[in-house]
RODO-2510 file (C-alpha; in nm, 4 decimals, decimal comma):
residues 406
     n   res          X          Y          Z
     1     m    11,2081     8,7808    12,6067
     2     a    11,4172     8,4715    12,6797
     3     d    11,3941     8,5495    13,0522
     4     g    11,0131     8,5554    13,0335
     5     a    10,9842     8,9235    13,1170
     6     h    10,7648     8,9813    12,8095
     7     g    10,5357     8,6821    12,8542
     8     e    10,5447     8,3075    12,8096
     9     a    10,4495     8,3182    12,4407
    10     a    10,7381     8,5537    12,3597
    11     r    10,9738     8,3341    12,5648
    12     w    10,8718     8,0270    12,3632
    13     g    10,8890     8,2222    12,0371
    14     i    11,2343     8,3722    12,0841
    15     e    11,3836     8,0406    12,1982
    16     y    11,2387     7,8693    11,8906
    17     q    11,3712     8,1434    11,6637
    18     q    11,7158     8,1370    11,8241
    19     r    11,7429     7,7670    11,7371
    20     v    11,6357     7,8376    11,3786
    21     g    11,8771     8,1296    11,3551
    22     a    12,1678     7,9275    11,4945
    23     f    12,1021     7,6514    11,2406
    24     f    12,1223     7,9022    10,9518
    25     d    12,4133     8,1049    11,1019
    26     a    12,2022     8,4200    11,1418
    27     e    12,3940     8,6991    11,3150
    28     d    12,0898     8,8836    11,4477
    29     f    11,7152     8,9393    11,4011
    30     a    11,5230     9,1548    11,1535
    31     p    11,2278     9,3495    11,2974
    32     i    10,8968     9,2812    11,1202
    33     r    10,5543     9,4401    11,1001
    34     v    10,3455     9,1702    10,9298
    35     v    10,3208     8,7912    10,9588
    36     h    10,1367     8,5290    10,7570
    37     v    10,0349     8,2140    10,9448
    38     s     9,9664     7,9175    10,7176
    39     t     9,6954     7,7123    10,8817
    40     d     9,5365     7,4634    10,6458
    41     r     9,3555     7,2022    10,8524
    42     e     9,5226     6,9011    10,6928
    43     t     9,8713     7,0287    10,7772
    44     m     9,7828     7,1543    11,1251
    45     g     9,6083     6,8405    11,2364
    46     d     9,4538     6,8097    11,5819
    47     t     9,7936     6,8663    11,7442
    48     g     9,8350     7,2068    11,5807
    49     v     9,4898     7,3194    11,6917
    50     a     9,5632     7,1971    12,0445
    51     f     9,8891     7,3980    12,0509
    52     i     9,7082     7,7160    11,9463
    53     r     9,4534     7,6553    12,2215
    54     e     9,7359     7,6252    12,4737
    55     l     9,8483     7,9728    12,3714
    56     v     9,4905     8,1035    12,3911
    57     d     9,4570     7,9683    12,7455
    58     m     9,7459     8,1860    12,8643
    59     a     9,6631     8,5119    13,0356
    60     p     9,6477     8,7971    12,7791
    61     e     9,9607     8,9606    12,9202
    62     q    10,1475     8,6338    12,8622
    63     r    10,0696     8,6226    12,4880
    64     r    10,0831     8,9828    12,3669
    65     p    10,1457     9,0063    11,9885
    66     r    10,4292     9,2192    11,8537
    67     a    10,3314     9,2040    11,4844
    68     f    10,0125     9,2040    11,2753
    69     a     9,9206     8,8573    11,1526
    70     v     9,6889     8,7355    10,8791
    71     a     9,5876     8,3771    10,8068
    72     d     9,4515     8,2295    10,4875
    73     f     9,2337     7,9930    10,6872
    74     r     8,8749     8,1163    10,6828
    75     g     8,6756     7,7962    10,7093
    76     f     8,5507     7,5513    10,4509
    77     d     8,2563     7,5865    10,2165
    78     e     8,0133     7,3682    10,4125
    79     e     7,7864     7,2630    10,1260
    80     t     8,0669     7,1761     9,8847
    81     f     8,2735     6,9867    10,1381
    82     k     7,9735     6,7773    10,2345
    83     f     7,9796     6,6714     9,8698
    84     l     8,3573     6,6238     9,8552
    85     l     8,3922     6,4358    10,1839
    86     p     8,0465     6,3279    10,3001
    87     g     8,1728     6,1492    10,6101
    88     r     8,3765     6,4374    10,7482
    89     d     8,2587     6,7707    10,8910
    90     l     8,5412     6,9926    10,7695
    91     a     8,3371     7,3068    10,8316
    92     a     8,3173     7,2310    11,2029
    93     q     8,6833     7,1298    11,2219
    94     s     8,7906     7,4473    11,0474
    95     e     8,5950     7,6653    11,2868
    96     e     8,8026     7,5270    11,5755
    97     a     9,1190     7,6710    11,4256
    98     v     8,9544     7,9932    11,3075
    99     a     8,8134     8,0652    11,6531
   100     a     9,1416     7,9877    11,8294
   101     l     9,3471     8,2062    11,5942
   102     a     9,0980     8,4911    11,6309
   103     q     9,1351     8,4724    12,0084
   104     l     9,5094     8,5182    11,9629
   105     g     9,4453     8,8264    11,7493
   106     v     9,5231     8,6733    11,4098
   107     s     9,3071     8,8167    11,1317
   108     t     9,1351     8,5279    10,9547
   109     s     8,9491     8,7307    10,6931
   110     h     9,2079     8,7356    10,4165
   111     a     9,3632     8,5051    10,1580
   112     y     9,7252     8,4777    10,0494
   113     v     9,8898     8,8021     9,9358
   114     n     9,9324     8,6447     9,5919
   115     d     9,5566     8,5858     9,5679
   116     h     9,5527     8,9658     9,5258
   117     s     9,3216     9,0408     9,8183
   118     v     9,5883     9,1314    10,0764
   119     t     9,8060     9,4421    10,0699
   120     a    10,1699     9,3417    10,0318
   121     p    10,4537     9,4763    10,2493
   122     a    10,6728     9,7506    10,1078
   123     f    10,9845     9,7074     9,8955
   124     g    11,2755     9,6012    10,1158
   125     e    11,0552     9,5346    10,4191
   126     a    11,1309     9,2221    10,6241
   127     c    10,8347     8,9998    10,7067
   128     g    10,7551     8,6536    10,8386
   129     y    10,5487     8,4565    10,5860
   130     s    10,4816     8,0830    10,5931
   131     g    10,2787     8,0456    10,2726
   132     t    10,5180     7,9139    10,0067
   133     p    10,3527     8,0987     9,7128
   134     s    10,3406     8,4230     9,9102
   135     v    10,7088     8,4082    10,0054
   136     i    10,8358     8,3831     9,6477
   137     y    10,5743     8,6358     9,5324
   138     m    10,6966     8,8914     9,7842
   139     n    11,0664     8,8250     9,7322
   140     g    11,0511     8,8306     9,3533
   141     l    10,7553     9,0496     9,2591
   142     v    10,7278     9,2900     9,5529
   143     g    11,0887     9,3051     9,6674
   144     a    10,9986     9,2483    10,0320
   145     r    11,2288     9,0134    10,2238
   146     c    11,1378     8,6773    10,3720
   147     n    11,2286     8,3104    10,3915
   148     f    10,9972     8,0108    10,3897
   149     e    10,8860     8,0184    10,7521
   150     a    10,7298     7,7011    10,8912
   151     g    10,3965     7,7376    11,0734
   152     p    10,5583     7,7507    11,4200
   153     s    10,8209     7,9972    11,2953
   154     s    10,5617     8,2454    11,1719
   155     l    10,3613     8,2058    11,4924
   156     a    10,6775     8,2739    11,6913
   157     a    10,7341     8,5896    11,4846
   158     f    10,3815     8,7018    11,5748
   159     f    10,4823     8,7110    11,9427
   160     t    10,8401     8,8387    11,9040
   161     g    10,8033     9,0940    11,6227
   162     r    11,1185     8,9708    11,4508
   163     v    11,2659     8,6900    11,2415
   164     p    11,6226     8,5527    11,2183
   165     r    11,8179     8,7506    10,9597
   166     y    11,9528     8,4922    10,7159
   167     g    11,8836     8,3778    10,3601
   168     f    11,6706     8,6200    10,1603
   169     h    11,6907     8,8907    10,4231
   170     l    12,0530     8,9366    10,3074
   171     d    12,1630     9,1237     9,9945
   172     d    12,4060     8,8554     9,8753
   173     s    12,1436     8,5786     9,8842
   174     r    11,9071     8,7810     9,6650
   175     r    12,1442     8,8109     9,3685
   176     a    12,0757     8,5941     9,0650
   177     t    12,2657     8,2679     9,0258
   178     h    12,1318     8,1397     8,6888
   179     a    12,0209     8,3125     8,3663
   180     y    11,7349     8,2178     8,1318
   181     r    11,5652     8,3771     7,8326
   182     l    11,2164     8,3032     7,6996
   183     g    11,2172     8,2650     7,3230
   184     f    10,8373     8,3005     7,3032
   185     n    10,5378     8,4639     7,4740
   186     p    10,3403     8,2169     7,6889
   187     n     9,9724     8,2077     7,5898
   188     n     9,8102     8,1405     7,9284
   189     v     9,8836     8,0847     8,2972
   190     a     9,9355     7,7100     8,2460
   191     e    10,2226     7,7868     8,0085
   192     w    10,3665     8,0386     8,2553
   193     g    10,3369     7,7710     8,5227
   194     a    10,5216     7,5292     8,2961
   195     v    10,8076     7,7798     8,2610
   196     g    10,8380     7,7904     8,6408
   197     a    10,8222     7,4115     8,6661
   198     i    11,0905     7,3583     8,4002
   199     i    11,3337     7,6013     8,5656
   200     g    11,2461     7,4686     8,9115
   201     r    11,3268     7,1119     8,8092
   202     k    11,6568     7,2224     8,6561
   203     l    11,7749     7,4058     8,9678
   204     n    11,6003     7,2222     9,2548
   205     s    11,7646     7,4301     9,5275
   206     y    11,6350     7,6798     9,7817
   207     w    11,9506     7,8863     9,7377
   208     s    11,9221     7,9176     9,3573
   209     v    11,7936     8,2509     9,2251
   210     p    11,6994     8,2371     8,8547
   211     a    11,6892     8,5527     8,6427
   212     l    11,4663     8,5454     8,3357
   213     e    11,4388     8,7728     8,0331
   214     i    11,0957     8,7747     7,8653
   215     p    10,9925     8,9177     7,5268
   216     d    10,6888     9,1054     7,6600
   217     k    10,7706     9,3157     7,9647
   218     s    10,4009     9,3958     8,0126
   219     a    10,3272     9,0382     8,1272
   220     a    10,0424     9,0338     8,3794
   221     v    10,1187     8,9953     8,7489
   222     l     9,8896     8,6911     8,7551
   223     s    10,1022     8,5245     8,4864
   224     l    10,4270     8,5914     8,6722
   225     n    10,2549     8,4681     8,9886
   226     h    10,1892     8,1280     8,8289
   227     m    10,5501     8,1078     8,7169
   228     a    10,6700     8,1998     9,0653
   229     l    10,4638     7,9496     9,2610
   230     n    10,5831     7,6692     9,0321
   231     l    10,9443     7,7708     9,0775
   232     a    10,8688     7,7102     9,4439
   233     s    10,6661     7,3910     9,3940
   234     y    10,9077     7,2149     9,1578
   235     g    11,2375     7,3557     9,2827
   236     s    11,1925     7,4880     9,6401
   237     i    11,2967     7,8271     9,4996
   238     a    11,2097     8,1348     9,7054
   239     m    11,3485     8,4214     9,4955
   240     f    11,3655     8,5112     9,1248
   241     h    11,4139     8,8081     8,8931
   242     v    11,2535     8,9111     8,5639
   243     i    11,4866     9,1480     8,3819
   244     g    11,3419     9,4968     8,3453
   245     v    11,0243     9,3981     8,5329
   246     t    11,0844     9,2973     8,8952
   247     p    11,2145     9,5450     9,1547
   248     e    11,5755     9,4281     9,1897
   249     a    11,6464     9,3538     8,8223
   250     r    11,6519     9,6725     8,6192
   251     d    11,9012     9,4926     8,3926
   252     w    12,1204     9,1817     8,3974
   253     t    12,3983     9,3555     8,5906
   254     d    12,1511     9,4695     8,8544
   255     a    12,0149     9,1169     8,8984
   256     f    12,3562     8,9494     8,9279
   257     g    12,5411     9,2307     9,1017
   258     g    12,7923     9,2142     8,8170
   259     p    12,8414     9,0423     8,4793
   260     a    12,5748     8,7848     8,3908
   261     p    12,6330     8,4447     8,2286
   262     t    12,4931     8,3653     7,8840
   263     p    12,1218     8,2872     7,9325
   264     e    11,9808     7,9432     7,8587
   265     v    11,6917     7,9799     7,6114
   266     l    11,3533     7,8178     7,6808
   267     t    11,1250     7,7621     7,3809
   268     q    10,7582     7,6986     7,3097
   269     a    10,8573     7,3407     7,2279
   270     d    10,9954     7,2983     7,5819
   271     v    10,6650     7,4103     7,7335
   272     d    10,4547     7,2010     7,4940
   273     e    10,6630     6,8938     7,5747
   274     f    10,6177     6,9520     7,9483
   275     l    10,2381     6,9947     7,9282
   276     d    10,1913     6,7069     7,6828
   277     s    10,3927     6,4755     7,9064
   278     w    10,0975     6,4557     8,1468
   279     g     9,8907     6,2753     7,8795
   280     g     9,5203     6,1991     7,9051
   281     t     9,3833     6,3372     7,5773
   282     g     9,0480     6,1766     7,4997
   283     e     9,0151     6,0078     7,8396
   284     k     8,7115     6,0303     8,0690
   285     l     8,7467     6,3318     8,2989
   286     d     8,6482     6,2961     8,6635
   287     v     8,7240     6,6354     8,8139
   288     v     8,8424     6,9827     8,7146
   289     a     8,9971     7,1779     9,0037
   290     l     9,0623     7,5441     8,9279
   291     s     9,2642     7,6556     9,2291
   292     t     9,6130     7,7476     9,3495
   293     p     9,6231     8,0358     9,3466
   294     q     9,2540     8,0830     9,4098
   295     l     9,0846     8,2722     9,1339
   296     t     9,0482     8,6439     9,0761
   297     i     8,7204     8,8068     8,9772
   298     t     8,8410     8,8406     8,6155
   299     e     8,9041     8,4664     8,5940
   300     l     8,5586     8,3931     8,7371
   301     v     8,4050     8,6155     8,4690
   302     e     8,6024     8,4206     8,2050
   303     i     8,4732     8,0876     8,3395
   304     a     8,1136     8,2099     8,3460
   305     a     8,1434     8,3205     7,9825
   306     l     8,2843     7,9811     7,8786
   307     l     7,9942     7,8069     8,0544
   308     d     7,7269     8,0367     7,9077
   309     g     7,4720     7,8210     7,7259
   310     n     7,6534     7,5018     7,8248
   311     r     7,6340     7,2447     8,1006
   312     v     7,9090     7,0619     8,2911
   313     h     7,9038     6,6920     8,1993
   314     s     7,7188     6,4770     8,4513
   315     d     8,0261     6,2549     8,5018
   316     t     8,2600     6,5457     8,5735
   317     a     8,2909     6,7721     8,8800
   318     l     8,3952     7,1316     8,8120
   319     l     8,5374     7,2934     9,1278
   320     v     8,6064     7,6677     9,1094
   321     y     8,8013     7,7997     9,4099
   322     a     8,7995     8,1639     9,5180
   323     p     8,8738     8,3448     9,8445
   324     r     8,5583     8,4059    10,0451
   325     e     8,5684     8,7791     9,9718
   326     i     8,6099     8,7223     9,5953
   327     k     8,3348     8,4612     9,5935
   328     a     8,1028     8,7120     9,7618
   329     a     8,1942     8,9741     9,5010
   330     a     8,1154     8,7231     9,2235
   331     e     7,7770     8,6564     9,3828
   332     r     7,6970     9,0281     9,3914
   333     i     7,7401     9,0572     9,0139
   334     g     7,5736     8,7240     8,9317
   335     v     7,8866     8,5457     8,8086
   336     a     7,8855     8,2809     9,0818
   337     q     7,5218     8,2029     9,0044
   338     q     7,6083     8,1579     8,6341
   339     i     7,8826     7,9087     8,7171
   340     e     7,6626     7,7102     8,9524
   341     a     7,3621     7,7147     8,7182
   342     a     7,5825     7,5441     8,4578
   343     g     7,6753     7,2702     8,7052
   344     g     8,0000     7,4099     8,8446
   345     r     8,0670     7,4437     9,2156
   346     m     8,2012     7,7670     9,3624
   347     v     8,4237     7,6838     9,6583
   348     h     8,5797     7,8936     9,9331
   349     g     8,8269     7,7629    10,1851
   350     h     9,1630     7,6027    10,1256
   351     d     9,2885     7,4962     9,7878
   352     f     9,1985     7,1577     9,6440
   353     f     9,5319     6,9916     9,7165
   354     a     9,5338     7,1166    10,0794
   355     t     9,1946     6,9761    10,1759
   356     f     9,2454     6,6016    10,2076
   357     a     9,2696     6,5515     9,8311
   358     k     9,3712     6,1872     9,8686
   359     e     9,0636     6,1114    10,0804
   360     i     8,8451     6,2973     9,8304
   361     r     8,9855     6,0852     9,5456
   362     e     8,9188     5,7658     9,7362
   363     s     8,5680     5,8770     9,8392
   364     h     8,4618     5,9467     9,4780
   365     n     8,6887     5,6958     9,3026
   366     w     8,8285     5,9833     9,0957
   367     d     9,1232     5,9274     8,8659
   368     r     9,1725     6,1812     8,5848
   369     l     9,1993     6,5449     8,6970
   370     m     9,2443     6,8669     8,4996
   371     t     9,3625     7,1978     8,6378
   372     h     9,4966     7,5302     8,5162
   373     s     9,7527     7,5162     8,7976
   374     v    10,0737     7,3305     8,7234
   375     k    10,1322     7,3250     9,1000
   376     v     9,8063     7,1370     9,1631
   377     a     9,9126     6,8823     8,9022
   378     n    10,2465     6,8366     9,0759
   379     i    10,0988     6,7789     9,4217
   380     c     9,7931     6,5778     9,3216
   381     a    10,0046     6,3315     9,1250
   382     g    10,1430     6,2331     9,4647
   383     y     9,7885     6,1710     9,5906
   384     g     9,7152     5,9140     9,3211
   385     y     9,5428     6,1350     9,0625
   386     r     9,6424     6,1374     8,6978
   387     p     9,6457     6,5144     8,6414
   388     r     9,6623     6,7176     8,3221
   389     p     9,7477     7,0912     8,3437
   390     a     9,5952     7,3127     8,0741
   391     s     9,4530     7,6599     8,0184
   392     i     9,1314     7,7642     8,1926
   393     e     8,9556     7,7549     7,8549
   394     q     9,0728     7,4005     7,7844
   395     c     8,9776     7,2894     8,1374
   396     v     8,6240     7,4295     8,1188
   397     k     8,5588     7,2968     7,7687
   398     s     8,6818     6,9551     7,8828
   399     a     8,4478     6,9699     8,1849
   400     i     8,1573     7,0318     7,9467
   401     a     8,2657     6,7450     7,7203
   402     g     8,3342     6,5086     8,0106
   403     k     8,6722     6,4137     7,8662
   404     v     9,0188     6,5630     7,8262
   405     l     9,0205     6,7761     7,5127
   406     p     9,3436     6,8557     7,3252
***
């Protein structure tokens, strides 16, 4: 590949990956079958689209893929984004990237694996994923093996069919480093997200691997997903274990590869303090963004039921994000129509924080935001919003009231 015998794209890809591998002291490469290319338009910019077009312009034999790639980028909801950013045609801009990726052979019809509409790789399988939530989901919940791959890294893996073998491709890196125990059962995904945020802030290291014991081992995958993506958002963590639940943690000894330390106990009071610290109770509410991860069909049904017989306050925007395929399913059973009839907006495309959220805030003069996603709160605080994470029920009821309800 480095000699160019397998095409110019593979030559570029393997040289890029060799530099990454040398930086992380990788001894060799791990072969992969599946790649995820993260391609939100704000991150890619015009330069990223131009680079993809350069690859497209190569002769087909110069850019032959050696893995199957999916991308979460499927275009923006044209009607909603005309409302969110009236002076910018995001639908047209998104189509540039979608068309270019499709010409390379990247499937652009799916969401993130942790949006539960993409089949995950097998236990122990190496893969090249760039989506932060998907990486920790697959390491911790699926037991597949991957690192946080930057956009160019995952694109390189698409052409080479391999990734540098370092980090969470190695057994030693996957063993737990810290022990925690939940002294309560979280009541909703916002509380699960808070658990992830609290541990993430404590550890704040890519190489930390927390192990957690929970009272209820039947916790829903969606709940653990919210915890996982906030471990990543608040602590750059890419791997975790839940004792007796996740694939590599049948017990404490299994998770640590030997004796475990005494777990630190997290309480309901810890979670309440974290959520309450965002403030806002009683204040005028500008926008509710239910995204990250985008919603499942069961969550959309819950929102429709909460809105039944009610109306979103005229001063508040309720944005409900779902992958295009899930949104279409909700339309087929009338749930999307119920949400929109009550004044909510069903949105497909990238998550709220990844679609020029700062520009949206400035365009609408929005200030106070509510979300069920602790990750959205974390990121949007950096864009000038005053966010408040809460349960879906609390978010929807607040949207109806037009103010932040306790």
